[in-house]
N, C-alpha and C positions, 0 to 999 in steps of 0.2 A: 372312471370305471363305471361300466354300465350296471344297471340294476340287477340283471340276471347274474352277472358274475359275483356281485356282493352277496346276494342271497345263497349261492352256491359256497362261497367261502366260509360263511357262518356255520354251515351243516357239516363240512368235510374239513377237518383239521389233523393234521399228523403230528404225532408226538414222538418222543425219543423212543419208546417201546413200539410204537406203531406208525412209522413214517408214511407220509403221502406219496402215492406213485401217480405222477401227473403225466398225462399223455397229450401230446400236441401233434396234430395230424396236417400236413399240406398236401398239396396235390402230388408232389413226388415223393416226400420223406415222411417218417414217423419218428419223433423224439420223445423220449421218456426220461424222467428224473424222480430220484427219490428225495423228498424234502422233508426236514424236520422243523416244523412250524413253531415250536416252542423256543428253538435256537435260532430261528430264521436263517438256516443253513442247507445248502444242497448236499446231500451225501453222496449222490452218485448220479451220473447223467450218461446216456447213450442215444445214438441215433444210426441211421442205416449205413452211413458212410465212415463210422467210427473204426477205428484198426481192428478193434477186438471182433466186431461183427462182419467186416467187409468180406473176408474169405468164405465164411459159412453162408452168405447170401448169394453167393455167386451162382449156385445151382438153382435157385428159386426162380420161378417164371413169371409169377404175378405179385403185386404188391401185397396181396392178402397172405400169400405164403411167405413172403418177407417178413411181414409182421408177425407171424406166428413164430418162425425161427428167431426173430428178435427177441420176443417174448421170452423164450427158453433161455437164451444167452443172457438176458438181463436178470432172469431169476438166479442163474449159477453164479454171476457177479455179485448179487444181492447176499447169496448165501455166503460167499467169501467175506463179507462184511459183517457175518452173523446176523442177518436180517431174514426173518421168514414170515412175520405177520405185517400186512401193511393196510392202508386205507386206499382204495382205488379212486381216483378222480379222473374222469373221462373228459374233464375240461369242457363241458357243454355239447360235446359230440354225442350223436346218438349211439346207443350200445349195438352196433352191428358192422359188419364189413370189417376194415381193417383194425378197429379199436377192439372189437370182440375176438378178432383173431390174435392180437396182441396179448389180451388178458387170459385166453384159454392157454396159450403157450406160457405164460408166467405162471398160471396154476399147475401146469404139467412140469415146468421145472421145479416146483416146490413152494411157491409163495402161497400164502394163505391169506385170502381177502373175501 
């Protein structure tokens, strides 16, 4: 593991009350997961091509728009699991573009971070 990742993992820890929302961004897709680090368990995961998000993302023209919509859908699914407070882990990416758009969509959907 790289030093940068180790430093980040020391500071950002998800608990049962506030799970960690991890965002992974590739050139084509955006993946998001809710992780409970105390139990070392993934509570929920979603990406652009998941069944839940596929139909809603058809109308989006850019990857940034898709990220925003995906953030809203992710927040709705998290609410169904009764999760409203999270810790945001941008996974080393700069907070702009698709990562910021996803975070803004998740906030609009009702997640608190």
